[in-house]
C-alpha positions in Angstrom: -55.9 -75.9 2.5 -54.5 -74.1 5.3 -54.2 -70.3 5.0 -50.5 -70.4 6.2 -49.6 -72.9 3.6 -51.2 -70.8 0.9 -49.2 -67.7 2.0 -46.0 -69.7 1.9 -46.7 -71.0 -1.6 -47.4 -67.4 -2.8 -44.2 -66.3 -1.1 -42.1 -69.1 -2.6 -43.6 -68.4 -6.1 -42.8 -64.7 -5.7 -39.2 -65.6 -4.8 -39.0 -68.0 -7.8 -40.2 -65.2 -10.1 -37.5 -62.8 -8.8 -34.8 -65.5 -9.2 -36.0 -66.4 -12.6 -36.0 -62.8 -13.8 -32.4 -62.3 -12.3 -31.2 -65.4 -14.1 -32.8 -64.3 -17.4 -31.0 -60.9 -17.1 -27.6 -62.7 -16.5 -28.2 -65.0 -19.4 -29.1 -62.1 -21.7 -25.9 -60.3 -20.8 -23.8 -63.4 -21.4 -25.5 -64.0 -24.8 -24.9 -60.4 -25.8 -21.2 -60.6 -24.9 -20.8 -63.9 -26.7 -22.4 -62.3 -29.8 -19.9 -59.5 -29.6 -17.1 -62.0 -29.0 -18.2 -64.1 -32.0 -18.2 -61.0 -34.2 -14.5 -60.2 -33.2 -13.4 -63.8 -33.3 -11.9 -63.5 -29.8 -13.5 -64.0 -26.5 -13.4 -60.6 -24.6 -12.1 -60.5 -21.1 -12.1 -57.5 -19.0 -8.6 -56.9 -17.8 -6.7 -53.9 -16.4 -4.3 -52.5 -18.9 -1.6 -50.1 -17.7 0.9 -48.2 -19.8 4.3 -49.8 -20.6 5.9 -46.7 -19.0 4.8 -48.0 -15.6 6.7 -51.2 -16.2 9.8 -49.4 -17.4 9.8 -47.1 -14.3 9.3 -50.0 -12.0 12.2 -51.9 -13.7 14.5 -48.8 -13.5 13.6 -48.3 -9.8 14.4 -51.9 -8.9 17.6 -51.7 -10.9 18.7 -48.6 -9.1 17.8 -50.1 -5.7 19.8 -53.3 -6.4 22.8 -51.3 -7.7 22.8 -49.2 -4.5 22.6 -52.3 -2.3 25.5 -54.0 -4.2 27.6 -50.9 -3.9 27.0 -50.7 -0.2 27.9 -54.4 0.2 31.2 -54.1 -1.8 32.2 -50.9 0.1 31.4 -52.5 3.4 33.5 -55.5 2.5 36.5 -53.5 1.4 36.4 -51.2 4.4 36.1 -54.2 6.8 39.0 -55.9 5.1 41.2 -52.8 5.3 40.3 -52.2 8.9 41.2 -55.8 9.8 44.5 -55.5 8.0 45.3 -52.2 9.8 44.5 -53.8 13.2 46.7 -56.8 12.4 49.6 -54.5 11.4 49.5 -55.5 7.8 49.6 -52.0 6.4 50.7 -52.9 2.9 47.7 -55.1 2.4 45.3 -52.4 3.7 46.9 -49.9 1.3 46.6 -52.3 -1.6 42.9 -53.0 -0.8 42.0 -49.4 -0.5 43.9 -48.2 -3.6 42.3 -51.0 -5.8 38.8 -50.5 -4.4 36.3 -50.7 -7.2 34.0 -48.2 -5.6 34.8 -44.5 -6.2 34.6 -42.2 -3.2 31.7 -40.5 -4.9 29.5 -43.5 -4.0 30.9 -43.8 -0.5 28.1 -42.1 1.3 28.5 -40.4 4.7 29.8 -43.4 6.7 32.2 -42.8 9.5 34.6 -45.3 7.8 35.7 -43.2 4.9 38.1 -45.2 2.7 40.2 -42.2 2.0 40.8 -41.7 5.8 41.6 -45.4 6.2 44.1 -45.1 3.4 45.7 -42.1 5.1 45.9 -44.0 8.3 47.5 -47.0 6.7 50.0 -44.9 4.9 50.9 -43.0 8.1 51.2 -46.2 10.2 53.3 -48.0 7.5 55.6 -45.0 7.2 56.1 -44.8 11.0 56.9 -48.5 11.1 59.5 -48.0 8.4 61.0 -45.0 10.1 61.3 -46.8 13.4 63.3 -49.5 11.6 65.4 -47.1 9.5 65.3 -43.3 10.0 66.6 -42.7 6.4 64.0 -44.9 4.6 62.9 -42.8 1.6 59.8 -44.9 0.9 58.5 -43.9 4.3 59.0 -40.2 3.4 57.2 -40.8 0.1 54.2 -42.4 2.0 54.1 -39.5 4.4 54.0 -37.1 1.4 51.0 -39.1 -0.1 48.7 -38.4 2.9 46.0 -36.0 1.7 45.3 -32.6 3.2 42.3 -32.5 5.5 43.0 -35.9 7.0 43.5 -36.3 10.7 46.9 -37.8 9.9 48.0 -34.9 7.6 49.3 -32.7 10.4 51.2 -35.7 12.0 52.7 -36.5 8.7 53.8 -32.9 8.1 55.5 -32.9 11.5 57.4 -36.0 10.7 58.5 -34.6 7.3 59.7 -31.4 9.0 61.7 -33.5 11.6 63.2 -35.6 8.8 64.2 -32.6 6.7 66.2 -31.0 9.6 69.7 -32.3 10.2 69.9 -34.6 13.1 71.0 -32.9 16.3 74.5 -34.0 17.2 74.7 -35.6 20.5 77.2 -34.3 23.1 79.4 -37.4 22.8 79.6 -36.9 19.1 80.7 -33.3 19.7 83.6 -34.5 21.9 84.6 -37.1 19.4 84.6 -34.5 16.5 86.7 -32.1 18.6 89.2 -34.9 19.4 89.5 -35.8 15.7 90.1 -32.2 14.8 92.9 -31.9 17.3 94.5 -35.1 16.1 94.5 -33.9 12.5 95.9 -30.5 13.5 98.9 -32.1 15.3 
């Protein structure tokens, strides 16, 4: 035989011995685990077990996130609807939407579109429209009084209320007519 072939056979047989010993170890471990499993009556599987508290915290976190997302969508929808009605001049609808909003101002966040401010704007614009039509309209006065302090429309509403509480200035033509009536009654 050739010396190279002899070395190759020795090398292959050494590799076979290592593989056989490795397979024997693996089989021994499997037999040992099957003996333990047969003693317990259940096959044992290695799994990761985490406490139930982790599941509960995860569920609460997801619930909180979904609630926040829902609140922001509903608030955005009501704000958008109210703005649209204000731009279209439908102030009554905007007032109704903002007063019946299911989201309290506490959950409003720090958005520039504060629903309280939009409500004050709708009240002011509706009152001014009513006062343009009839200067003595008491519902317009009530709406102006409902505008909350701190709003950008509060000072404007207070100015209008002061003007409405003062007696109307008598025009010069009215003064002449009143003087003529007094003279006619005196004669």
